[in-house]
C-alpha positions as CSV (number, residue, x, y, z in Angstrom):
1,X,-28.0,33.1,69.7
2,X,-29.9,30.5,72.1
3,X,-33.7,29.8,71.1
4,X,-36.7,31.0,73.0
5,X,-38.2,27.8,73.4
6,X,-39.2,25.3,76.3
7,X,-37.5,22.0,76.4
8,X,-37.6,19.3,79.2
9,X,-34.1,18.0,80.1
10,X,-32.6,15.6,77.3
11,X,-29.8,14.5,79.2
12,X,-29.1,10.8,78.5
13,X,-29.3,8.2,81.0
14,X,-27.5,5.0,80.2
15,X,-28.8,1.8,79.6
16,X,-28.6,-0.6,82.7
17,X,-30.3,-3.8,84.1
18,X,-31.2,-4.1,87.4
19,X,-30.3,-7.9,88.3
20,X,-28.4,-10.7,86.4
21,X,-30.2,-14.0,86.3
22,X,-26.8,-15.5,85.8
23,X,-25.2,-14.3,89.2
24,X,-23.0,-16.1,91.6
25,X,-26.3,-16.9,93.7
26,X,-27.1,-19.0,90.9
27,X,-27.3,-22.8,90.6
28,X,-24.3,-24.4,88.4
29,X,-27.6,-25.7,86.0
30,X,-28.9,-22.4,85.5
31,X,-25.7,-20.4,84.9
32,X,-25.0,-22.7,82.3
33,X,-27.9,-21.9,80.7
34,X,-27.8,-18.1,81.4
35,X,-24.6,-18.0,79.7
36,X,-25.5,-20.2,76.7
37,X,-28.3,-17.7,76.4
38,X,-25.7,-15.1,76.4
39,X,-23.7,-16.5,73.4
40,X,-26.9,-17.0,71.2
41,X,-27.4,-13.3,71.9
42,X,-24.6,-11.4,71.4
43,X,-24.2,-13.8,67.9
44,X,-27.7,-12.8,67.1
45,X,-27.1,-9.0,67.7
46,X,-23.6,-9.0,65.7
47,X,-25.3,-11.1,62.3
48,X,-28.2,-8.8,62.4
49,X,-26.4,-5.7,62.8
50,X,-26.0,-4.6,59.1
51,X,-29.3,-5.3,58.7
52,X,-30.5,-3.0,61.5
53,X,-33.3,-0.1,60.9
54,X,-31.6,3.2,59.9
55,X,-32.3,6.6,61.3
56,X,-35.4,7.4,59.4
57,X,-36.9,10.7,59.5
58,X,-39.9,12.5,57.7
59,X,-39.6,16.0,57.2
60,X,-42.5,18.1,55.9
61,X,-43.5,22.1,55.3
62,X,-47.1,23.4,55.3
63,X,-48.1,27.0,54.6
64,X,-51.3,26.2,56.6
65,X,-53.8,29.0,57.0
66,X,-52.7,29.3,60.6
67,X,-52.4,33.3,60.3
68,X,-55.9,35.4,61.6
69,X,-56.5,39.3,61.1
70,X,-55.4,40.1,64.7
71,X,-52.9,39.1,67.3
72,X,-54.0,36.7,70.0
73,X,-57.3,35.2,67.6
74,X,-55.5,32.1,66.3
75,X,-54.5,31.3,69.9
76,X,-58.4,31.5,70.8
77,X,-59.8,30.0,67.5
78,X,-57.3,26.8,68.4
79,X,-58.9,27.0,72.4
80,X,-62.5,27.2,71.0
81,X,-61.9,24.0,68.6
82,X,-64.4,24.9,65.6
83,X,-62.3,26.2,63.3
84,X,-62.8,24.2,60.4
85,X,-59.5,25.3,58.8
86,X,-57.3,24.6,61.9
87,X,-59.2,21.2,61.9
88,X,-58.2,20.1,58.7
89,X,-54.7,21.2,59.3
90,X,-54.3,19.1,62.0
91,X,-55.9,16.4,60.5
92,X,-53.7,16.8,57.9
93,X,-50.4,16.4,60.3
94,X,-51.6,13.4,62.0
95,X,-52.2,11.7,58.6
96,X,-48.8,12.7,57.2
97,X,-47.0,11.7,60.7
98,X,-44.0,14.3,60.2
99,X,-40.5,14.1,62.5
100,X,-40.1,17.3,61.9
101,X,-42.5,19.8,60.6
102,X,-41.7,23.6,59.6
103,X,-45.2,25.9,59.4
104,X,-44.7,29.0,57.7
105,X,-48.1,30.7,58.0
106,X,-48.4,30.5,62.1
107,X,-49.1,33.6,63.6
108,X,-46.0,34.4,66.7
109,X,-47.2,35.7,70.1
110,X,-44.1,36.3,72.9
111,X,-45.1,33.3,75.1
112,X,-45.7,31.1,71.7
113,X,-49.2,30.6,73.5
114,X,-50.6,29.9,70.3
115,X,-48.0,27.2,69.4
116,X,-48.4,25.0,73.2
117,X,-51.9,25.2,72.3
118,X,-51.6,23.7,68.9
119,X,-48.8,21.2,70.5
120,X,-51.8,19.9,72.1
121,X,-54.1,19.8,69.4
122,X,-51.7,17.5,68.0
123,X,-51.3,15.1,71.0
124,X,-55.0,14.8,71.5
125,X,-55.5,14.3,67.9
126,X,-52.8,11.3,67.7
127,X,-49.7,12.6,66.7
128,X,-47.8,14.2,69.5
129,X,-45.0,16.6,68.7
130,X,-43.1,17.6,72.2
131,X,-40.7,20.1,70.6
132,X,-41.1,23.5,69.0
133,X,-39.0,26.5,68.3
134,X,-40.3,29.8,67.2
135,X,-38.7,33.2,67.1
136,X,-40.2,36.6,66.7
137,X,-40.5,37.5,62.6
138,X,-39.8,40.6,61.2
139,X,-43.5,40.5,59.8
140,X,-45.3,43.5,61.5
141,X,-42.1,44.9,63.1
142,X,-42.9,48.3,63.6
143,X,-39.9,50.6,62.1
144,X,-41.1,54.1,62.5
145,X,-40.2,55.0,59.0
146,X,-42.4,55.7,55.7
147,X,-41.0,51.9,54.2
148,X,-43.3,52.3,51.1
149,X,-43.1,55.7,50.4
150,X,-46.6,56.8,50.7
151,X,-46.3,59.5,53.1
152,X,-47.7,57.5,55.7
153,X,-46.4,55.8,58.8
154,X,-47.5,52.2,60.5
155,X,-48.7,50.8,57.2
156,X,-48.3,46.9,56.9
157,X,-45.9,47.6,54.3
158,X,-43.8,49.9,56.8
159,X,-43.0,47.1,58.8
160,X,-39.8,45.3,58.4
161,X,-41.8,42.3,56.6
162,X,-45.8,42.7,55.6
163,X,-47.8,42.8,58.3
164,X,-51.2,44.4,59.9
165,X,-49.8,43.6,63.4
166,X,-46.6,42.5,64.8
167,X,-45.7,38.8,64.4
168,X,-48.3,38.3,61.6
169,X,-47.5,34.8,59.2
170,X,-44.5,33.9,61.4
171,X,-43.3,31.0,61.5
172,X,-42.8,27.8,64.1
173,X,-40.7,24.1,64.5
174,X,-42.2,21.2,65.4
175,X,-40.8,18.0,65.8
176,X,-40.2,14.9,67.8
177,X,-36.5,15.3,68.3
178,X,-35.1,17.2,71.2
179,X,-34.2,21.0,70.1
180,X,-30.8,21.6,71.3
181,X,-29.4,25.0,72.3
182,X,-27.4,27.3,69.8
183,X,-30.1,28.2,67.1
184,X,-28.6,30.6,64.7
185,X,-31.0,33.6,63.9
186,X,-29.7,35.7,60.6
187,X,-33.2,37.6,60.2
188,X,-31.7,40.9,61.7
189,X,-29.0,41.2,58.6
190,X,-29.4,44.4,57.2
191,X,-30.3,44.1,53.1
192,X,-28.0,46.4,51.9
193,X,-25.1,44.7,53.9
194,X,-25.9,41.3,52.1
195,X,-23.2,39.8,50.0
196,X,-24.4,40.9,46.4
197,X,-27.3,42.7,47.4
198,X,-30.3,43.1,44.5
199,X,-31.0,46.6,47.3
200,X,-29.9,49.2,44.4
201,X,-32.5,49.3,42.2
202,X,-34.9,48.6,44.7
203,X,-35.8,52.1,45.1
204,X,-35.6,52.3,48.4
205,X,-35.1,55.7,50.4
206,X,-32.1,56.5,52.4
207,X,-34.0,56.2,55.8
208,X,-35.5,53.2,54.7
209,X,-32.4,51.2,53.1
210,X,-30.6,52.1,56.4
211,X,-32.6,50.0,58.5
212,X,-34.6,47.4,56.1
213,X,-34.0,43.7,57.0
214,X,-33.5,40.9,53.9
215,X,-35.6,38.7,55.8
216,X,-39.2,39.2,55.4
217,X,-40.2,37.0,58.1
218,X,-37.1,35.1,59.4
219,X,-34.0,32.9,58.6
220,X,-33.0,30.1,61.3
221,X,-31.0,27.4,61.5
222,X,-32.1,25.3,64.5
223,X,-29.9,22.5,65.7
224,X,-31.9,19.0,66.5
225,X,-30.4,16.1,68.2
226,X,-31.1,12.7,66.5
227,X,-29.4,10.4,69.0
228,X,-26.4,10.2,66.9
229,X,-25.4,13.5,65.7
230,X,-26.5,17.1,65.3
231,X,-29.2,17.6,62.6
232,X,-29.4,21.5,61.4
233,X,-32.6,22.6,59.9
234,X,-32.5,25.6,58.0
235,X,-35.9,27.5,57.7
236,X,-36.7,30.5,55.8
237,X,-40.2,32.0,54.2
238,X,-39.3,34.0,51.3
239,X,-41.4,37.6,50.3
240,X,-43.7,37.3,47.6
241,X,-41.8,38.2,44.0
242,X,-45.6,40.1,43.2
243,X,-47.5,43.4,44.4
244,X,-44.8,46.0,43.5
245,X,-43.8,48.3,40.7
246,X,-41.7,48.7,37.9
247,X,-38.6,48.7,40.3
248,X,-39.2,45.0,41.5
249,X,-38.2,45.5,45.0
250,X,-40.4,42.3,46.3
251,X,-39.3,40.2,43.0
252,X,-34.8,41.4,44.1
253,X,-35.8,40.7,47.8
254,X,-37.3,37.2,47.0
255,X,-34.3,36.5,45.5
256,X,-31.8,37.5,47.9
257,X,-33.5,35.7,50.7
258,X,-32.8,32.3,48.9
259,X,-29.5,33.6,47.8
260,X,-29.0,34.2,51.7
261,X,-28.6,30.5,52.3
262,X,-25.7,29.9,49.6
263,X,-23.8,33.1,50.9
264,X,-24.0,31.7,54.8
265,X,-22.8,28.1,54.1
266,X,-20.0,29.8,51.6
267,X,-19.0,31.5,54.8
268,X,-19.4,35.0,53.4
269,X,-21.5,36.4,56.4
270,X,-18.8,36.2,58.9
271,X,-18.3,32.6,60.7
272,X,-18.4,29.6,58.8
273,X,-21.4,27.1,59.3
274,X,-21.7,24.8,62.3
275,X,-20.5,21.4,61.8
276,X,-22.9,18.4,60.9
277,X,-25.5,17.7,58.5
278,X,-28.1,20.2,57.3
279,X,-31.9,20.1,55.9
280,X,-33.2,23.0,54.1
281,X,-37.0,23.6,54.4
282,X,-38.5,26.7,53.2
283,X,-41.3,28.7,51.3
284,X,-39.3,30.2,49.0
285,X,-42.2,31.7,47.1
286,X,-40.8,30.9,43.3
287,X,-40.8,28.0,41.2
288,X,-38.3,27.2,39.1
289,X,-39.7,27.3,35.8
290,X,-42.9,28.7,35.8
291,X,-44.7,31.9,37.2
292,X,-43.1,35.2,38.5
293,X,-39.7,35.8,40.1
294,X,-35.9,36.3,39.7
295,X,-35.3,32.4,40.0
296,X,-31.5,32.3,39.5
297,X,-30.7,32.1,43.1
298,X,-33.1,29.3,43.3
299,X,-31.8,27.1,40.8
300,X,-28.6,27.8,41.9
301,X,-29.7,25.9,45.5
302,X,-31.2,23.1,43.8
303,X,-28.4,22.9,41.9
304,X,-25.5,22.9,44.8
305,X,-23.8,20.0,45.2
306,X,-24.1,20.1,49.3
307,X,-27.9,19.6,48.9
308,X,-30.3,17.2,46.9
309,X,-33.6,18.0,45.6
310,X,-36.0,14.7,45.8
311,X,-38.9,16.6,43.9
312,X,-41.9,15.6,45.6
313,X,-44.6,14.0,43.5
314,X,-48.5,13.6,44.0
315,X,-49.3,10.9,41.2
316,X,-53.1,12.2,41.4
317,X,-52.5,15.2,39.7
318,X,-51.5,15.4,35.7
319,X,-47.5,14.7,35.7
320,X,-46.0,17.4,33.4
321,X,-46.2,19.5,36.7
322,X,-45.4,16.6,39.3
323,X,-44.0,18.8,42.1
324,X,-46.6,21.3,42.4
325,X,-46.9,22.4,46.2
326,X,-49.9,25.4,45.3
327,X,-53.1,24.7,43.8
328,X,-53.7,28.8,42.3
329,X,-56.7,29.6,40.1
330,X,-55.9,29.0,36.6
331,X,-54.5,30.4,34.5
332,X,-52.7,32.5,36.6
333,X,-50.8,32.4,38.6
334,X,-51.6,28.8,38.3
335,X,-50.3,25.6,39.9
336,X,-46.6,25.9,41.2
337,X,-43.8,24.9,43.2
338,X,-42.9,27.1,45.9
339,X,-42.4,24.9,49.3
340,X,-39.4,23.1,49.1
341,X,-37.7,20.4,51.2
342,X,-33.7,19.9,50.6
343,X,-31.8,17.6,52.4
344,X,-28.2,17.4,53.0
345,X,-26.2,15.2,50.2
346,X,-24.9,12.4,52.4
347,X,-28.6,11.5,53.5
348,X,-30.3,8.7,51.5
349,X,-33.9,10.1,50.2
350,X,-36.2,7.3,50.9
351,X,-39.7,8.6,50.0
352,X,-41.6,11.8,49.2
353,X,-44.5,13.7,48.1
354,X,-47.1,16.3,48.1
355,X,-50.4,16.0,50.2
356,X,-52.9,16.8,47.3
357,X,-56.7,16.3,47.5
358,X,-58.1,14.2,45.2
359,X,-62.2,14.7,46.0
360,X,-64.0,17.5,47.3
361,X,-64.4,15.9,50.9
362,X,-61.6,17.7,52.5
363,X,-63.5,21.5,53.6
364,X,-62.3,24.3,53.4
365,X,-59.8,23.9,50.2
366,X,-56.0,24.5,51.2
367,X,-54.3,25.6,48.3
368,X,-50.7,25.5,49.6
369,X,-50.3,21.5,50.3
370,X,-48.4,19.7,52.9
371,X,-44.5,18.6,51.7
372,X,-42.6,15.5,53.2
373,X,-39.6,13.4,52.3
374,X,-38.3,10.7,54.2
375,X,-34.7,10.2,54.5
376,X,-32.3,8.1,56.1
377,X,-29.7,10.4,58.2
378,X,-27.0,8.0,58.5
379,X,-24.7,8.9,56.2
């Protein structure tokens, strides 16, 4: 499925010199000096090649406060330049300097006007991320069916994914690397068609089960050009596993949304995944040890040999919960780890962290923190 994104032409040009000082027109002495220079240059090149810097990339994810109470309001607030939350998010991204950034709470509009405006804010602030990718999310997508069984139509829980309006709380990818054609969108897969689905006991009516998509927001595989290979970024945002009843509908769906990636990589959803390296970046909305949720799919994903889990830390916090990514009220739900960056097992993790504020200077407070991982993509 081709991505709906605006991309410049990234065709590569050959590296060619415009002139040669050691041409046939040069004198004998000048020619000798030029040849000597070339020998030194080639020797330096070959001797230094093993120590040349590898391809290092910084991946980041942030469930930042970039959703508003109505369509078009995020675009308005970005343009006005007076919103304190947006300013804090821009500052945090500029400080982190990611090469690839996933935002899991960014309102979608059909023309990507808000995302383009946010790109401009970042560029003006000193960290340009010229490439963007976004697709229409399932949040707020009207179904015309009473999905939640309250005998009323058109409510936020009657959409494919919870939302007061189409596109609320969608996802966006910003990149300093070129976004290639050929992105894969798995967001339309029906929950009941998912292998090993947990929909049976979710108390959905027959009409609701017939159209209910598994993805509450979306599942994308987005190809990027690293210059020497294709890198696939797997992006998703699972529903919260709470705010339901004893049927645990949200908990079951949350589990299956994470399990979808394992099924896709195992070739259980039809065609096998494409060739190349993968990095999974998403908000699983589940902690591997604490809080609510059916965590078996997440534990399988974290232990899958195709990925590695860097467990980013924030050393200023108490060490017992070093990888927490959200600061929720204590005692419940408390600090949890819900956002993840899982690089391909072929990559070498260089560093990782969570941008957890240690002072009260950053206002307004942002519950979810920016998570980042530095990798060497050269196997």
